[in-house]
C-alpha positions in Angstrom: 30.2 130.7 139.6 33.2 132.6 141.6 33.7 136.2 140.7 37.0 137.4 139.0 35.7 140.5 137.9 33.8 143.2 139.5 31.0 142.9 136.4 30.4 139.1 136.9 28.8 140.5 140.2 26.0 141.5 137.7 25.0 138.8 135.9 24.9 136.9 139.3 22.8 139.5 140.7 20.7 139.5 137.9 19.9 135.7 138.4 18.9 136.0 141.8 16.6 139.6 142.4 13.4 140.0 141.1 13.2 141.7 137.7 12.1 144.9 139.0 14.7 145.3 141.3 17.3 144.7 139.3 16.4 147.4 136.7 15.6 149.8 139.2 19.8 149.2 140.3 20.7 148.6 137.0 18.6 150.8 134.4 19.2 154.3 133.4 17.0 157.4 131.8 15.3 156.6 128.5 17.6 155.3 125.9 20.5 154.9 128.2 23.1 156.1 126.0 24.7 157.9 128.9 24.7 155.2 131.1 26.3 153.2 128.0 28.6 156.0 127.1 30.3 155.8 130.8 31.5 152.7 130.4 32.3 153.0 126.9 34.5 156.5 127.4 36.8 154.4 130.1 37.3 151.8 127.6 38.4 154.5 125.0 41.1 155.9 127.4 44.6 153.8 127.2 47.6 153.5 129.5 50.9 154.1 128.3 53.0 152.4 131.0 56.6 152.8 132.0 59.1 150.0 132.6 62.3 149.8 134.8 60.6 150.9 137.7 61.2 149.9 141.5 57.6 148.5 142.2 58.7 145.9 144.7 57.0 148.2 147.7 53.5 150.0 146.8 51.7 152.9 148.6 48.0 152.3 147.4 46.3 154.8 150.2 45.2 158.3 150.3 44.1 160.9 152.6 40.6 162.5 152.2 39.1 164.9 154.5 41.4 163.5 157.3 40.1 160.0 156.7 42.8 157.7 155.3 41.4 155.5 152.4 43.3 152.1 152.0 42.6 152.7 148.2 41.2 155.9 146.5 37.6 154.6 146.4 34.4 155.6 148.3 30.9 153.7 148.3 28.7 156.2 146.5 25.0 157.0 148.0 22.7 154.4 146.7 19.1 154.4 148.0 17.4 151.3 149.6 20.1 148.6 150.4 17.7 146.3 151.9 16.4 145.7 148.4 19.2 143.1 148.1 20.3 142.8 151.6 18.2 141.8 155.0 20.0 144.1 156.8 20.9 146.7 154.5 23.2 150.0 155.1 24.7 148.7 158.5 26.2 145.9 156.5 27.4 147.8 154.1 28.9 150.0 156.6 30.8 147.0 158.3 32.3 145.8 154.7 33.5 149.0 153.9 35.0 149.6 157.2 37.1 146.4 157.1 38.0 147.4 153.5 39.3 150.7 154.6 36.8 152.6 152.5 34.3 155.4 153.4 30.6 155.0 152.6 28.6 158.0 151.3 25.1 157.0 153.1 22.2 158.0 151.3 19.4 160.2 152.8 17.1 157.9 151.4 18.6 154.7 153.2 16.3 151.9 154.3 18.0 152.0 158.0 18.4 155.4 159.6 21.8 157.7 160.1 22.1 156.8 163.4 21.2 152.8 163.1 24.0 153.0 160.2 26.7 154.9 162.2 26.1 152.4 165.6 26.9 149.3 163.4 30.8 150.3 163.0 31.3 153.5 163.9 31.2 156.7 161.9 34.6 157.6 160.9 34.3 156.2 157.4 30.9 157.7 157.1 29.8 160.6 154.9 25.9 161.8 154.2 24.5 162.3 150.9 22.1 165.2 151.5 19.3 166.6 149.2 18.3 170.6 150.2 14.0 169.7 150.5 11.3 172.0 149.7 11.3 172.0 153.4 14.0 173.9 155.0 13.0 172.7 158.1 13.1 169.0 157.0 16.5 169.6 155.7 18.1 171.3 158.8 16.9 168.3 161.1 18.5 165.9 158.7 22.2 168.1 159.1 21.8 168.0 162.8 21.0 164.1 162.5 24.1 164.0 160.6 26.3 166.1 162.6 24.8 164.5 166.1 25.9 160.5 164.5 29.5 162.1 163.9 29.2 161.6 160.1 32.7 163.3 158.7 31.2 165.3 155.7 28.1 166.1 153.6 27.7 165.0 150.2 24.8 167.2 148.4 23.3 166.1 145.2 23.0 169.0 142.8 21.5 169.1 139.1 18.5 166.7 140.1 16.1 169.8 140.2 13.6 167.0 139.3 13.6 162.9 138.8 15.0 161.6 135.4 13.0 159.6 133.0 13.9 156.0 134.2 11.8 153.6 131.4 12.5 150.5 133.0 11.1 151.7 136.1 7.7 153.0 134.4 7.1 149.7 132.6 7.6 147.7 135.8 5.4 150.0 137.7 8.4 149.7 140.1 7.4 150.4 143.9 8.9 149.5 147.3 7.1 146.8 149.3 5.2 147.4 152.1 7.7 145.5 154.5 10.4 148.0 153.7 10.9 151.6 155.3 12.7 154.8 155.1 14.8 155.0 158.2 14.9 159.0 157.7 11.2 159.8 156.5 9.3 157.5 158.9 6.2 159.9 159.2 6.9 161.4 156.2 7.8 159.2 153.0 6.4 155.8 154.0 2.5 156.8 153.7 3.1 157.4 149.7 5.4 155.9 146.8 8.7 157.1 146.8 8.4 158.6 143.7 5.5 160.7 145.0 7.9 161.7 147.5 10.8 162.7 145.1 8.7 164.6 143.0 6.8 166.5 145.9 9.8 166.9 148.1 12.8 168.0 145.6 13.1 171.6 145.1 13.3 172.8 141.8 14.0 176.7 142.6 17.6 175.3 144.1 20.0 177.8 143.2 23.7 179.0 144.7 22.2 181.2 147.5 20.6 178.0 149.1 24.1 176.4 149.2 25.0 179.7 151.1 22.5 179.0 153.4 24.0 175.4 154.0 27.2 176.3 154.7 25.8 178.8 157.2 24.4 176.1 159.0 27.3 173.3 159.1 30.7 173.3 159.9 31.3 169.8 158.1 33.1 169.9 154.8 30.7 170.0 151.9 30.8 168.0 148.5 28.5 169.0 145.6 27.8 165.5 143.5 27.1 165.9 140.1 29.1 169.0 138.4 30.0 168.1 135.1 30.1 172.2 133.7 33.6 174.2 134.2 31.4 176.8 134.9 29.7 175.0 137.8 33.1 174.2 139.2 34.6 177.3 139.1 31.6 179.0 141.1 32.0 176.1 143.4 35.7 176.8 143.8 34.9 180.9 144.5 32.3 179.8 147.1 35.2 177.5 149.1 33.1 174.1 148.7 35.5 171.7 150.0 34.6 168.8 147.0 33.2 168.2 143.9 31.9 164.9 142.6 32.3 164.7 138.9 29.1 162.7 137.8 25.6 162.3 135.6 24.9 160.2 138.9 25.5 157.0 136.9 23.1 158.0 133.6 19.9 158.0 135.5 18.8 161.4 135.2 19.8 163.5 132.0 20.0 161.0 128.7 22.6 162.0 126.8 24.6 163.8 129.2 28.6 164.0 128.9 30.4 161.0 130.3 31.8 161.7 133.5 35.3 160.9 132.8 35.2 162.7 129.7 34.4 165.5 131.3 37.0 164.7 134.5 39.8 166.9 133.1 38.0 170.1 132.4 36.8 170.2 135.7 40.3 169.3 137.4 42.0 172.0 135.1 39.5 174.9 136.1 39.9 173.8 140.0 43.4 174.1 140.2 44.1 172.7 143.2 41.4 174.8 145.0 38.7 171.8 145.5 39.1 168.0 146.0 37.7 166.5 142.7 36.0 162.8 142.9 34.5 161.3 139.6 32.2 158.4 139.2 30.4 156.6 136.4 31.0 152.9 135.6 33.9 152.1 137.3 34.7 148.2 137.5 38.2 147.7 137.1 41.4 148.5 138.9 42.5 150.4 135.3 39.2 152.4 135.8 40.7 153.9 139.0 43.9 154.5 137.8 42.5 156.5 134.7 40.6 158.2 137.0 43.3 159.3 139.1 45.9 160.0 136.3 43.4 162.6 134.8 43.0 164.6 138.1 40.9 163.1 140.5 41.5 162.3 143.9 39.4 159.3 144.4 36.7 157.2 142.4 33.2 156.6 143.9 31.6 153.3 143.1 27.9 152.7 142.9 26.4 149.7 141.1 28.8 146.9 141.7 27.9 147.4 145.5 24.5 146.4 145.1 25.2 143.5 143.0 27.7 142.2 145.4 25.9 142.2 148.2 22.7 140.5 146.4 24.9 138.0 145.9 26.5 137.4 149.1 25.7 140.3 151.8 28.5 142.1 153.0 31.3 139.1 153.0 30.9 139.4 149.4 31.0 143.1 149.1 34.1 142.9 151.1 35.4 140.0 148.2 34.5 142.8 145.3 36.1 145.6 147.1 39.5 143.1 147.6 39.3 142.6 144.1 39.0 145.9 142.9 41.9 146.9 145.0 44.2 144.2 144.0 43.4 145.2 140.7 44.6 148.6 141.5 47.7 147.5 143.1 48.4 145.5 139.8 47.4 148.4 137.3 50.2 150.3 139.6 52.6 147.8 139.2 52.3 147.3 136.1 52.8 150.8 134.8 55.6 151.4 137.2 53.7 153.9 139.8 55.3 153.4 143.4 52.5 156.1 145.1 49.2 157.5 144.3 51.3 161.0 143.7 53.5 158.6 140.8 49.9 158.3 138.9 49.1 162.0 138.9 52.2 162.6 137.5 51.4 160.2 134.8 48.7 161.9 133.3 50.7 162.8 130.0 50.8 159.4 129.5 47.0 158.8 129.0 45.9 159.0 125.9 42.9 157.8 123.5 44.1 154.9 120.7 43.8 156.1 117.4 
């Protein structure tokens, strides 16, 4: 089957991957209510288009921290790309660069930060990070991120402990011995991945630790996992460069608010003081449009990246991203928008059916 929409890749990936690997990628926490609600909340937002606008020429591009994106999308940080593609993250990086979007590299990547940066340069790369209990380990990672030329740090917050992913528990999911984690060769490869996360994530993390992080790097810091306006205000007061409104794909706290529902309050709180991104079940060009109309500067996309790579590696990832880009362009034209700013000006025309 030739995929004609992003969701087509999910079914194809499921037919190609081992059941436990597919479940690791696809699954959410507990009853997966939040995972489901992320998609449902996007579906419940309707668009009121305007007619008789000249859309013969449109500009989809946006600039984020000095990087010009071909359209307002970044690839979200996800671990273990070699579960679906032989080369792993270097292939993801090559595809992202070809499509003109940025890749946020997970610190839990199979390939090292340096290998990934060496595959297609680092101008389009950001690095995801946890602040580990071992601050020396964290500081070493930051040094490597800077030395490899990454352009921003995306710090995952709101995950003081790992969520309860029942599919993984039923499957007793673990990495095969042939897969390694490129950034923790001595620390992680001697133990199961969940043991490493449990032992090394720091549940005592506070805003004081954010101050520490700001004191040791000059790279822009983006906090991923903000849903509460109280946290958004704190981030703004501390001059955080960006916020990702995210419930981590519904993989941590089940029944947490959907990201797109939380977005408007975060945008109002930020009031232009920091960049605002959003993720969570982005699968259509209209999803990107809705997120921007509600105030986001760009969106992050996660699971579909791994679906596409499972189907056909970096080439199929390029096809999937271009499909999504084409849908976004179509949405702009059908709503009378020529630029990203036009979409942002259309916020009052976004409503919920009924």
